[in-house]
N, CA, C and O atoms as CSV, one atom per row, in Angstrom:
chain,resi,resn,atom,element,x,y,z
A,1,MET,N,N,86.218,105.037,-84.698
A,1,MET,CA,C,87.268,105.895,-85.212
A,1,MET,C,C,87.275,107.191,-84.395
A,1,MET,O,O,86.231,107.811,-84.196
A,2,GLY,N,N,88.450,107.590,-83.928
A,2,GLY,CA,C,88.586,108.803,-83.133
A,2,GLY,C,C,88.497,110.047,-84.002
A,2,GLY,O,O,88.548,109.980,-85.230
A,3,LYS,N,N,88.365,111.167,-83.338
A,3,LYS,CA,C,88.214,112.431,-84.080
A,3,LYS,C,C,89.498,112.812,-84.804
A,3,LYS,O,O,89.442,113.390,-85.889
A,4,ILE,N,N,90.649,112.500,-84.227
A,4,ILE,CA,C,91.904,112.809,-84.929
A,4,ILE,C,C,92.010,111.954,-86.182
A,4,ILE,O,O,92.422,112.446,-87.232
A,5,GLU,N,N,91.646,110.692,-86.085
A,5,GLU,CA,C,91.693,109.812,-87.258
A,5,GLU,C,C,90.726,110.295,-88.335
A,5,GLU,O,O,91.041,110.255,-89.525
A,6,LYS,N,N,89.543,110.752,-87.910
A,6,LYS,CA,C,88.560,111.285,-88.855
A,6,LYS,C,C,89.102,112.558,-89.513
A,6,LYS,O,O,88.945,112.757,-90.717
A,7,ALA,N,N,89.739,113.414,-88.714
A,7,ALA,CA,C,90.331,114.638,-89.266
A,7,ALA,C,C,91.435,114.292,-90.266
A,7,ALA,O,O,91.535,114.914,-91.324
A,8,LEU,N,N,92.258,113.303,-89.931
A,8,LEU,CA,C,93.320,112.884,-90.864
A,8,LEU,C,C,92.732,112.351,-92.161
A,8,LEU,O,O,93.245,112.633,-93.244
A,9,GLU,N,N,91.661,111.587,-92.052
A,9,GLU,CA,C,90.997,111.050,-93.240
A,9,GLU,C,C,90.469,112.182,-94.126
A,9,GLU,O,O,90.631,112.144,-95.346
A,10,LEU,N,N,89.841,113.179,-93.516
A,10,LEU,CA,C,89.326,114.314,-94.277
A,10,LEU,C,C,90.460,115.109,-94.922
A,10,LEU,O,O,90.343,115.544,-96.068
A,11,LEU,N,N,91.548,115.297,-94.192
A,11,LEU,CA,C,92.698,116.018,-94.753
A,11,LEU,C,C,93.289,115.267,-95.949
A,11,LEU,O,O,93.679,115.882,-96.941
A,12,GLU,N,N,93.352,113.945,-95.850
A,12,GLU,CA,C,93.871,113.149,-96.969
A,12,GLU,C,C,92.937,113.220,-98.176
A,12,GLU,O,O,93.396,113.196,-99.318
A,13,ASP,N,N,91.634,113.306,-97.929
A,13,ASP,CA,C,90.679,113.491,-99.032
A,13,ASP,C,C,90.923,114.820,-99.738
A,13,ASP,O,O,90.880,114.894,-100.966
A,14,ILE,N,N,91.177,115.858,-98.963
A,14,ILE,CA,C,91.451,117.168,-99.557
A,14,ILE,C,C,92.744,117.120,-100.366
A,14,ILE,O,O,92.836,117.731,-101.430
A,15,MET,N,N,93.735,116.400,-99.867
A,15,MET,CA,C,95.015,116.275,-100.585
A,15,MET,C,C,94.821,115.639,-101.958
A,15,MET,O,O,95.514,115.993,-102.912
A,16,ARG,N,N,93.885,114.708,-102.058
A,16,ARG,CA,C,93.654,114.015,-103.340
A,16,ARG,C,C,92.840,114.853,-104.329
A,16,ARG,O,O,92.768,114.515,-105.511
A,17,ASP,N,N,92.235,115.928,-103.863
A,17,ASP,CA,C,91.411,116.789,-104.716
A,17,ASP,C,C,92.315,117.585,-105.654
A,17,ASP,O,O,93.193,118.319,-105.201
A,18,ARG,N,N,92.102,117.442,-106.940
A,18,ARG,CA,C,92.938,118.125,-107.931
A,18,ARG,C,C,92.697,119.626,-107.989
A,18,ARG,O,O,93.529,120.365,-108.516
A,19,GLY,N,N,91.593,120.078,-107.466
A,19,GLY,CA,C,91.257,121.490,-107.515
A,19,GLY,C,C,91.878,122.321,-106.398
A,19,GLY,O,O,91.697,123.538,-106.353
A,20,VAL,N,N,92.606,121.671,-105.500
A,20,VAL,CA,C,93.216,122.377,-104.382
A,20,VAL,C,C,94.596,122.886,-104.807
A,20,VAL,O,O,95.408,122.114,-105.317
A,21,PRO,N,N,94.862,124.167,-104.603
A,21,PRO,CA,C,96.166,124.730,-104.988
A,21,PRO,C,C,97.332,124.069,-104.241
A,21,PRO,O,O,97.165,123.547,-103.139
A,22,ARG,N,N,98.515,124.103,-104.867
A,22,ARG,CA,C,99.701,123.468,-104.289
A,22,ARG,C,C,100.057,124.011,-102.914
A,22,ARG,O,O,100.422,123.250,-102.018
A,23,ASN,N,N,99.952,125.321,-102.746
A,23,ASN,CA,C,100.339,125.882,-101.449
A,23,ASN,C,C,99.398,125.402,-100.339
A,23,ASN,O,O,99.831,125.219,-99.202
A,24,VAL,N,N,98.140,125.201,-100.653
A,24,VAL,CA,C,97.198,124.684,-99.665
A,24,VAL,C,C,97.490,123.214,-99.392
A,24,VAL,O,O,97.426,122.769,-98.247
A,25,LYS,N,N,97.812,122.459,-100.442
A,25,LYS,CA,C,98.176,121.049,-100.255
A,25,LYS,C,C,99.417,120.929,-99.379
A,25,LYS,O,O,99.519,120.022,-98.552
A,26,SER,N,N,100.349,121.840,-99.565
A,26,SER,CA,C,101.558,121.843,-98.742
A,26,SER,C,C,101.214,122.077,-97.276
A,26,SER,O,O,101.766,121.418,-96.395
A,27,SER,N,N,100.319,123.000,-97.015
A,27,SER,CA,C,99.882,123.273,-95.640
A,27,SER,C,C,99.144,122.074,-95.048
A,27,SER,O,O,99.299,121.756,-93.869
A,28,ILE,N,N,98.350,121.424,-95.874
A,28,ILE,CA,C,97.601,120.257,-95.403
A,28,ILE,C,C,98.556,119.109,-95.110
A,28,ILE,O,O,98.382,118.392,-94.124
A,29,GLU,N,N,99.563,118.930,-95.957
A,29,GLU,CA,C,100.559,117.886,-95.722
A,29,GLU,C,C,101.312,118.161,-94.408
A,29,GLU,O,O,101.574,117.241,-93.634
A,30,LYS,N,N,101.649,119.415,-94.171
A,30,LYS,CA,C,102.301,119.818,-92.920
A,30,LYS,C,C,101.393,119.503,-91.726
A,30,LYS,O,O,101.857,119.051,-90.679
A,31,SER,N,N,100.100,119.750,-91.903
A,31,SER,CA,C,99.131,119.479,-90.840
A,31,SER,C,C,99.021,117.986,-90.551
A,31,SER,O,O,98.958,117.572,-89.393
A,32,ILE,N,N,98.998,117.192,-91.597
A,32,ILE,CA,C,98.918,115.731,-91.431
A,32,ILE,C,C,100.136,115.234,-90.666
A,32,ILE,O,O,100.013,114.456,-89.720
A,33,ASN,N,N,101.316,115.692,-91.086
A,33,ASN,CA,C,102.541,115.265,-90.406
A,33,ASN,C,C,102.562,115.715,-88.946
A,33,ASN,O,O,103.037,114.989,-88.072
A,34,SER,N,N,102.052,116.894,-88.693
A,34,SER,CA,C,102.002,117.405,-87.325
A,34,SER,C,C,101.061,116.569,-86.461
A,34,SER,O,O,101.389,116.247,-85.319
A,35,LEU,N,N,99.903,116.218,-86.995
A,35,LEU,CA,C,98.955,115.402,-86.226
A,35,LEU,C,C,99.499,114.003,-85.952
A,35,LEU,O,O,99.221,113.417,-84.905
A,36,LYS,N,N,100.269,113.473,-86.888
A,36,LYS,CA,C,100.833,112.131,-86.714
A,36,LYS,C,C,102.070,112.136,-85.833
A,36,LYS,O,O,102.444,111.097,-85.288
A,37,GLY,N,N,102.712,113.289,-85.684
A,37,GLY,CA,C,103.931,113.393,-84.892
A,37,GLY,C,C,103.671,113.212,-83.412
A,37,GLY,O,O,102.536,113.290,-82.941
A,38,GLU,N,N,104.745,112.970,-82.696
A,38,GLU,CA,C,104.605,112.770,-81.259
A,38,GLU,C,C,105.597,113.604,-80.465
A,38,GLU,O,O,105.821,113.333,-79.285
A,39,LYS,N,N,106.198,114.615,-81.089
A,39,LYS,CA,C,107.182,115.451,-80.394
A,39,LYS,C,C,106.519,116.333,-79.339
A,39,LYS,O,O,107.080,116.561,-78.267
A,40,GLU,N,N,105.328,116.824,-79.649
A,40,GLU,CA,C,104.645,117.754,-78.762
A,40,GLU,C,C,103.398,117.096,-78.191
A,40,GLU,O,O,102.990,116.022,-78.633
A,41,SER,N,N,102.805,117.745,-77.216
A,41,SER,CA,C,101.571,117.209,-76.646
A,41,SER,C,C,100.449,117.304,-77.690
A,41,SER,O,O,100.540,118.066,-78.652
A,42,GLU,N,N,99.417,116.530,-77.482
A,42,GLU,CA,C,98.307,116.505,-78.430
A,42,GLU,C,C,97.662,117.879,-78.573
A,42,GLU,O,O,97.320,118.289,-79.682
A,43,ASN,N,N,97.494,118.586,-77.473
A,43,ASN,CA,C,96.862,119.910,-77.531
A,43,ASN,C,C,97.684,120.898,-78.338
A,43,ASN,O,O,97.126,121.710,-79.076
A,44,VAL,N,N,98.992,120.840,-78.209
A,44,VAL,CA,C,99.865,121.742,-78.974
A,44,VAL,C,C,99.785,121.409,-80.454
A,44,VAL,O,O,99.705,122.310,-81.289
A,45,ARG,N,N,99.807,120.117,-80.790
A,45,ARG,CA,C,99.708,119.703,-82.195
A,45,ARG,C,C,98.384,120.148,-82.795
A,45,ARG,O,O,98.348,120.656,-83.916
A,46,ILE,N,N,97.299,119.960,-82.058
A,46,ILE,CA,C,95.979,120.333,-82.555
A,46,ILE,C,C,95.895,121.845,-82.755
A,46,ILE,O,O,95.380,122.306,-83.773
A,47,SER,N,N,96.393,122.613,-81.799
A,47,SER,CA,C,96.370,124.071,-81.925
A,47,SER,C,C,97.176,124.543,-83.131
A,47,SER,O,O,96.758,125.455,-83.845
A,48,THR,N,N,98.319,123.929,-83.354
A,48,THR,CA,C,99.161,124.280,-84.501
A,48,THR,C,C,98.431,123.993,-85.803
A,48,THR,O,O,98.430,124.818,-86.716
A,49,VAL,N,N,97.818,122.837,-85.886
A,49,VAL,CA,C,97.105,122.445,-87.106
A,49,VAL,C,C,95.908,123.364,-87.350
A,49,VAL,O,O,95.647,123.754,-88.488
A,50,ILE,N,N,95.192,123.705,-86.306
A,50,ILE,CA,C,94.050,124.618,-86.451
A,50,ILE,C,C,94.522,125.944,-87.041
A,50,ILE,O,O,93.883,126.495,-87.937
A,51,SER,N,N,95.622,126.443,-86.541
A,51,SER,CA,C,96.165,127.714,-87.028
A,51,SER,C,C,96.563,127.621,-88.501
A,51,SER,O,O,96.250,128.514,-89.288
A,52,VAL,N,N,97.245,126.552,-88.869
A,52,VAL,CA,C,97.686,126.364,-90.262
A,52,VAL,C,C,96.490,126.228,-91.189
A,52,VAL,O,O,96.464,126.826,-92.264
A,53,LEU,N,N,95.506,125.447,-90.781
A,53,LEU,CA,C,94.333,125.236,-91.624
A,53,LEU,C,C,93.488,126.493,-91.750
A,53,LEU,O,O,92.922,126.765,-92.809
A,54,ASP,N,N,93.404,127.256,-90.673
A,54,ASP,CA,C,92.655,128.505,-90.722
A,54,ASP,C,C,93.290,129.457,-91.739
A,54,ASP,O,O,92.592,130.109,-92.515
A,55,GLU,N,N,94.594,129.525,-91.724
A,55,GLU,CA,C,95.302,130.365,-92.689
A,55,GLU,C,C,95.084,129.853,-94.116
A,55,GLU,O,O,94.891,130.649,-95.035
A,56,SER,N,N,95.115,128.540,-94.305
A,56,SER,CA,C,94.919,127.953,-95.635
A,56,SER,C,C,93.512,128.182,-96.163
A,56,SER,O,O,93.317,128.361,-97.365
A,57,SER,N,N,92.537,128.178,-95.270
A,57,SER,CA,C,91.150,128.346,-95.718
A,57,SER,C,C,90.887,129.751,-96.240
A,57,SER,O,O,89.893,129.981,-96.929
A,58,ASN,N,N,91.762,130.686,-95.922
A,58,ASN,CA,C,91.610,132.062,-96.396
A,58,ASN,C,C,92.267,132.308,-97.749
A,58,ASN,O,O,92.240,133.428,-98.260
A,59,ASP,N,N,92.854,131.271,-98.329
A,59,ASP,CA,C,93.483,131.408,-99.643
A,59,ASP,C,C,92.411,131.734,-100.679
A,59,ASP,O,O,91.407,131.026,-100.760
A,60,PRO,N,N,92.599,132.794,-101.477
A,60,PRO,CA,C,91.566,133.177,-102.452
A,60,PRO,C,C,91.408,132.184,-103.608
A,60,PRO,O,O,90.396,132.210,-104.309
A,61,ASN,N,N,92.398,131.311,-103.812
A,61,ASN,CA,C,92.343,130.369,-104.931
A,61,ASN,C,C,91.694,129.032,-104.592
A,61,ASN,O,O,91.512,128.190,-105.472
A,62,ILE,N,N,91.346,128.832,-103.335
A,62,ILE,CA,C,90.777,127.548,-102.930
A,62,ILE,C,C,89.294,127.506,-103.283
A,62,ILE,O,O,88.589,128.512,-103.204
A,63,SER,N,N,88.842,126.322,-103.673
A,63,SER,CA,C,87.428,126.175,-104.035
A,63,SER,C,C,86.562,126.208,-102.777
A,63,SER,O,O,87.032,125.920,-101.676
A,64,LEU,N,N,85.312,126.556,-102.956
A,64,LEU,CA,C,84.376,126.606,-101.838
A,64,LEU,C,C,84.232,125.223,-101.196
A,64,LEU,O,O,84.112,125.105,-99.977
A,65,TYR,N,N,84.245,124.190,-102.023
A,65,TYR,CA,C,84.121,122.816,-101.536
A,65,TYR,C,C,85.294,122.466,-100.611
A,65,TYR,O,O,85.086,121.947,-99.514
A,66,ALA,N,N,86.521,122.749,-101.053
A,66,ALA,CA,C,87.702,122.442,-100.250
A,66,ALA,C,C,87.728,123.298,-98.984
A,66,ALA,O,O,88.102,122.814,-97.916
A,67,ARG,N,N,87.337,124.553,-99.098
A,67,ARG,CA,C,87.304,125.440,-97.935
A,67,ARG,C,C,86.332,124.891,-96.881
A,67,ARG,O,O,86.630,124.901,-95.687
A,68,THR,N,N,85.186,124.421,-97.330
A,68,THR,CA,C,84.194,123.859,-96.412
A,68,THR,C,C,84.732,122.608,-95.729
A,68,THR,O,O,84.501,122.403,-94.537
A,69,LYS,N,N,85.448,121.771,-96.475
A,69,LYS,CA,C,86.035,120.567,-95.880
A,69,LYS,C,C,87.096,120.936,-94.848
A,69,LYS,O,O,87.205,120.285,-93.809
A,70,ILE,N,N,87.876,121.974,-95.130
A,70,ILE,CA,C,88.885,122.420,-94.167
A,70,ILE,C,C,88.201,122.917,-92.904
A,70,ILE,O,O,88.649,122.608,-91.800
A,71,TRP,N,N,87.131,123.676,-93.047
A,71,TRP,CA,C,86.396,124.162,-91.880
A,71,TRP,C,C,85.834,123.002,-91.065
A,71,TRP,O,O,85.783,123.068,-89.837
A,72,ASP,N,N,85.414,121.939,-91.749
A,72,ASP,CA,C,84.901,120.757,-91.063
A,72,ASP,C,C,86.003,120.130,-90.204
A,72,ASP,O,O,85.765,119.751,-89.057
A,73,VAL,N,N,87.202,120.025,-90.766
A,73,VAL,CA,C,88.331,119.464,-90.018
A,73,VAL,C,C,88.650,120.355,-88.815
A,73,VAL,O,O,88.871,119.859,-87.710
A,74,VAL,N,N,88.671,121.662,-89.035
A,74,VAL,CA,C,88.979,122.591,-87.951
A,74,VAL,C,C,87.953,122.456,-86.825
A,74,VAL,O,O,88.321,122.466,-85.650
A,75,SER,N,N,86.689,122.332,-87.169
A,75,SER,CA,C,85.669,122.204,-86.112
A,75,SER,C,C,85.840,120.902,-85.336
A,75,SER,O,O,85.648,120.883,-84.120
A,76,LYS,N,N,86.196,119.819,-86.016
A,76,LYS,CA,C,86.441,118.552,-85.315
A,76,LYS,C,C,87.633,118.663,-84.371
A,76,LYS,O,O,87.604,118.141,-83.257
A,77,LEU,N,N,88.678,119.345,-84.824
A,77,LEU,CA,C,89.860,119.518,-83.992
A,77,LEU,C,C,89.599,120.459,-82.824
A,77,LEU,O,O,90.137,120.259,-81.735
A,78,GLU,N,N,88.781,121.480,-83.038
A,78,GLU,CA,C,88.447,122.395,-81.942
A,78,GLU,C,C,87.670,121.684,-80.844
A,78,GLU,O,O,87.814,122.021,-79.669
A,79,GLU,N,N,86.847,120.703,-81.212
A,79,GLU,CA,C,86.125,119.915,-80.219
A,79,GLU,C,C,87.107,119.150,-79.324
A,79,GLU,O,O,86.889,119.011,-78.120
A,80,LEU,N,N,88.183,118.661,-79.932
A,80,LEU,CA,C,89.172,117.905,-79.183
A,80,LEU,C,C,90.021,118.781,-78.274
A,80,LEU,O,O,90.525,118.324,-77.248
A,81,ASN,N,N,90.173,120.029,-78.654
A,81,ASN,CA,C,91.096,120.930,-77.971
A,81,ASN,C,C,90.462,121.658,-76.785
A,81,ASN,O,O,91.098,122.530,-76.193
A,82,LYS,N,N,89.244,121.323,-76.434
A,82,LYS,CA,C,88.556,121.995,-75.315
A,82,LYS,C,C,88.984,121.407,-73.993
A,82,LYS,O,O,88.514,121.843,-72.942
């Protein structure tokens, strides 16, 4: 399984978590769609998703568990973007 597929799997796990606020779920859904899209190059998609997820992880209403999972996804994507 590639790192993008692993990141998508982790993002989908976060989406299923009932403790994640709606606005964060919306950002995660946007990120999933962006990673699956093919309009832009892979590096541009990854950079966009990293930015969106970084902003979402700063939400004061998100649980520590979900924030940690988001950081895990961001670190996996940053490895790909080097």
